[in-house]
FIVEXTI-122950 format. One record per residue (C-alpha): x negated, y negated, z. Coordinates in steps of 0.5 Angstrom, whole numbers, plus 500, padded with zeros to 3 digits. Example, Ala and Ser with C-alpha at 12.3 -4.5 7.8 and 13.67 -1.06 7.14 Angstrom:
# residues 2
    x    y    z
  475  509  516
  473  502  514
***
This chain:
# residues 564
    x    y    z
  249  387  184
  252  394  185
  246  396  189
  249  391  194
  255  396  195
  251  402  196
  249  401  203
  256  399  206
  260  405  202
  255  410  205
  256  407  212
  263  408  211
  263  415  209
  258  417  215
  263  413  220
  269  417  217
  265  423  218
  264  422  225
  271  420  227
  273  426  224
  269  430  229
  271  426  235
  272  431  241
  279  431  244
  280  430  251
  284  435  254
  287  434  261
  287  441  265
  292  442  270
  289  441  277
  291  446  283
  297  443  287
  293  443  294
  285  442  294
  280  440  300
  273  440  301
  268  440  307
  261  438  309
  257  438  315
  256  432  319
  250  430  323
  244  435  323
  243  441  320
  247  439  314
  245  445  310
  247  450  315
  254  452  318
  252  453  325
  257  454  331
  258  447  334
  257  444  328
  262  438  327
  265  439  320
  269  434  316
  275  437  312
  278  432  306
  284  433  303
  284  432  296
  290  435  293
  294  431  288
  301  433  292
  303  428  297
  306  430  304
  304  432  311
  297  436  311
  297  442  316
  290  445  317
  289  452  320
  282  453  321
  283  461  322
  279  461  329
  286  461  333
  285  454  335
  292  450  334
  294  447  327
  293  440  326
  298  436  322
  296  429  319
  298  424  314
  290  422  314
  286  425  308
  280  427  313
  280  432  320
  274  434  324
  273  441  327
  267  445  330
  267  453  331
  265  456  337
  263  463  335
  260  466  329
  264  469  323
  267  468  316
  274  464  317
  279  463  312
  281  455  312
  288  454  310
  291  447  308
  299  447  307
  302  441  304
  309  440  307
  313  435  301
  318  431  303
  323  436  299
  321  441  304
  317  445  299
  310  448  302
  304  449  298
  298  453  301
  291  453  299
  286  458  303
  278  459  302
  273  462  306
  268  459  311
  262  462  314
  259  460  320
  252  462  323
  251  463  330
  245  459  333
  239  463  334
  232  460  335
  227  461  329
  220  462  332
  213  460  328
  206  460  329
  202  454  329
  196  454  324
  189  457  327
  182  458  323
  180  465  321
  183  472  323
  187  472  330
  182  476  334
  183  480  340
  180  477  347
  178  470  343
  183  467  339
  188  462  342
  195  462  339
  201  457  340
  208  457  338
  213  453  335
  221  454  335
  226  451  331
  233  451  336
  239  449  332
  243  445  338
  249  441  334
  252  439  341
  245  438  345
  247  443  350
  243  445  356
  237  450  353
  234  455  358
  228  459  355
  225  466  357
  219  468  353
  216  475  353
  209  477  352
  206  484  350
  202  487  355
  195  484  357
  197  477  354
  194  471  358
  194  464  358
  188  459  356
  185  460  362
  185  468  363
  191  468  367
  196  474  366
  202  472  362
  208  476  362
  214  471  361
  215  464  361
  221  459  362
  218  453  359
  220  451  352
  213  452  349
  209  456  353
  202  453  351
  196  457  348
  196  465  349
  190  470  348
  192  477  346
  188  483  349
  190  488  345
  189  490  337
  195  491  332
  202  488  331
  203  484  338
  211  482  338
  212  476  342
  220  475  344
  224  469  346
  231  469  349
  235  463  349
  241  461  353
  245  454  351
  250  452  357
  249  459  359
  251  463  353
  245  468  351
  243  467  344
  241  473  339
  234  474  341
  228  472  337
  221  475  336
  215  474  332
  209  479  330
  202  476  331
  197  481  327
  191  481  332
  185  483  329
  179  487  332
  173  483  335
  168  487  330
  169  489  323
  171  496  322
  175  500  317
  183  500  317
  187  507  316
  194  506  313
  199  511  314
  206  512  311
  212  514  317
  218  518  316
  224  514  315
  219  508  317
  214  503  314
  207  503  312
  203  502  318
  195  500  318
  191  502  324
  184  499  326
  179  505  327
  175  502  333
  171  507  335
  168  503  341
  174  499  343
  174  498  351
  178  503  355
  183  498  357
  184  495  350
  190  498  346
  189  499  339
  196  499  336
  198  499  329
  200  493  324
  207  494  321
  206  492  314
  214  491  313
  214  495  307
  218  501  307
  214  508  306
  220  510  301
  223  517  301
  217  522  301
  210  519  300
  206  525  300
  199  521  298
  196  514  299
  190  512  296
  186  506  297
  181  502  292
  179  495  291
  183  492  296
  189  495  294
  194  501  297
  197  506  292
  203  509  295
  205  516  291
  212  517  293
  216  523  289
  222  521  291
  228  524  295
  228  531  291
  221  534  292
  223  542  292
  226  546  287
  233  543  284
  237  545  278
  235  538  274
  238  541  267
  239  534  264
  232  532  266
  235  525  270
  234  527  277
  227  524  278
  226  518  283
  219  518  284
  214  512  283
  207  510  285
  207  503  288
  201  498  289
  201  494  296
  196  489  297
  192  491  303
  195  486  308
  202  488  305
  203  481  302
  205  484  295
  208  490  292
  208  492  285
  210  498  281
  205  502  278
  209  507  274
  216  510  275
  219  516  274
  226  514  276
  232  517  272
  227  522  268
  226  529  270
  225  530  278
  219  535  277
  215  529  273
  215  525  280
  208  523  282
  206  528  288
  199  528  290
  193  523  287
  186  522  286
  182  516  284
  176  516  280
  173  510  278
  178  506  273
  183  512  273
  188  514  278
  190  521  277
  197  524  279
  200  531  279
  207  532  278
  210  538  282
  208  544  278
  205  543  271
  199  538  271
  195  532  272
  196  525  269
  191  520  268
  194  513  269
  189  506  268
  189  503  275
  191  497  272
  197  499  269
  203  495  272
  211  496  271
  210  502  267
  215  508  265
  213  515  265
  213  518  258
  209  524  255
  207  520  249
  203  514  253
  201  518  259
  199  525  256
  196  530  261
  189  531  263
  190  538  265
  196  543  265
  196  550  268
  197  553  261
  190  549  259
  186  553  264
  184  560  264
  187  561  270
  194  561  267
  197  568  268
  190  570  271
  190  567  278
  196  563  278
  203  564  274
  208  559  271
  211  554  276
  205  554  280
  206  549  286
  201  544  287
  198  540  293
  192  535  294
  187  535  289
  180  531  287
  173  532  285
  167  534  288
  160  533  285
  164  534  278
  168  540  280
  176  539  280
  179  542  287
  186  543  286
  190  546  292
  196  551  290
  201  554  295
  206  558  291
  206  563  285
  198  563  285
  195  560  292
  188  558  294
  184  552  291
  183  553  284
  176  550  281
  174  548  274
  170  542  271
  173  538  265
  169  543  260
  174  548  262
  180  545  260
  182  548  254
  184  544  247
  191  548  247
  195  551  251
  195  559  253
  199  564  255
  194  569  258
  187  566  261
  181  571  260
  175  569  263
  177  564  269
  172  558  270
  166  559  273
  167  555  280
  172  560  282
  178  560  287
  177  558  294
  181  561  300
  185  566  295
  191  568  297
  192  563  302
  196  556  302
  191  550  303
  195  544  302
  190  538  303
  182  538  304
  177  532  305
  170  533  303
  164  529  307
  159  528  302
  154  525  307
  154  532  311
  157  537  306
  162  538  311
  169  541  307
  175  540  311
  182  544  309
  189  545  312
  193  551  311
  200  553  313
  200  560  313
  204  563  318
  199  565  324
  193  562  320
  196  555  319
  192  549  322
  186  545  321
  179  548  319
  172  545  318
  167  549  314
  159  546  315
  158  547  307
  161  549  301
  158  556  301
  161  557  308
  168  556  304
  166  560  299
  164  566  304
  171  566  307
  173  569  300
  181  572  300
  180  575  308
  184  571  313
  180  574  318
  174  570  316
  177  564  318
  177  564  325
  170  561  326
  172  555  322
  179  554  326
  179  547  330
  183  546  336
  187  540  339
  183  537  345
  188  540  349
  186  547  347
  193  548  343
  193  550  336
  195  546  330
  200  550  327
  204  546  322
  212  547  322
  214  551  316
  220  555  320
  226  551  319
  226  547  326
  231  541  325
  227  535  328
  221  536  324
  222  541  318
  223  539  311
  223  543  304
  223  550  303
  219  556  306
  215  555  299
  214  548  300
  214  545  307
  211  538  308
  206  541  313
  200  536  313
  200  532  307
  193  529  307
  187  529  310
  183  522  310
  175  521  312
  172  515  315
  166  515  312
  163  511  318
  164  516  323
  165  522  320
  172  523  323
  178  526  319
  185  523  320
  191  527  318
  199  527  320
  201  533  324
  208  536  324
  208  541  330
  211  548  330
  214  545  336
  213  551  341
  208  551  347
  202  554  344
  201  548  339
  200  541  340
  205  535  339
  207  532  333
  203  525  331
  197  522  328
  191  526  329
  183  525  329
  178  530  328
  172  527  332
  165  530  330
  162  527  337
  167  532  341
  168  538  336
  176  538  337
  182  534  334
  184  528  338
  191  525  338
  191  518  336
  199  516  336
  203  522  339
  210  523  336
  210  519  330
  211  523  323
  207  522  318
  206  523  310
  200  521  307
  195  516  309
  188  513  307
  182  509  309
  180  502  307
  172  504  308
  171  496  307
  170  494  315
  174  488  317
  177  485  323
  184  485  320
  185  488  314
***
């Protein structure tokens, strides 16, 4: 019989326990004046000019409601719970609701509301494959917010050479939708749209159409000073009336991206950050450089390795990819290997030890000294070539076998490969393994410019005598020189006299043998203007590809394609 009472007693204890832990309901005080608002009709998620907005008084305080919408319109006095209002201009407005109580007391609540202006949003209707120059028909769609159904007028503006589907030149169109169009030039083709509602001109809209070439050719990428990463189709056989404009990837070049590298459909951007010349970084925290990885079409951006907040001299300056490893050089100490698959890493000497340092070669105090400033580097037939521009200058060459297992204070026997262009200041080079040609740049006063040696033997024959350079110097197609700016002219000069930007990098198009580089002109009448340059083996001179653009690093995707 006792067992019959065990269950009820236990339940009673449980219920008693639950009752002891019931939460207490606390009625928090409400604001004396409260209101909400909502868009009526279309565009319910957007607060546009002309949209009708319902404001609701939900105040616990009783009295006459006085609404001030913050846009210089008349106040509304009402005893109704709701009012409507539409703004006729964009901006942030402060809506005030004042409750006038019967006893004469007034209580006010203000809160902001942000109103967006009306603007057409443009889109491109889907099409198959690449938008190909002279072939692909492109059509557009627009979304025009128009809450009051005002009368709209349209003005489409098309890039040079655009035609309609029948081949008729189309510069502008006043139709709501202009129908299919065909582009006659390659690159980012910008279509603009101007719309007015009841005569009021809205903000202009635009859209970039990435127009590909009609043949598969390599793509050149380059970093613009104070601009974006750009891509350019290297179409050597384009018709004379076809313009090859660059694509804008929509990604910032960064502060000082001295080198770009391309491998396996990815672009690597080596940005040494804002501070690239000498700085007294006693606390070792002024670094702001990093290596970014960009998809070839600009659709994805990742960080490979960052030096932000660490020693400025450890920022990545120049680079070279060899198989599965990206090697980069810091300002003046050594070369660091990073697996090409690494992402979102922070530089530290433990995880990323040097492959080679100045003081792990016999050149140390035997050709170059402490703090020897580096330029571009890379491998040719198993031998490293490393440009040096200060405190030991030239192209210092060595093999992996020449790297010492420990640091040295004084080298004895220099590597057998030796120094090329000794006593000169080479900043960048390129090697054509198919032809054996060696290209290099110098920024020495009076000898600065672009050079071509038919063979490495010719390079070696120059020795340390600048007088031997003359047969190899290449001029601009105009007959002008290519002396880079190193003397402090304001518009193009950067760095110090020991570390000018000059010509940052050379890029070889393996298909044509052309060599591309960004040139910062000295600015005087004896030299060509600043721009993107190309050495053309067919003409034997340097040609201007794009005049006026200031370029840091550049690289070529050698895999032919119509777009990227």
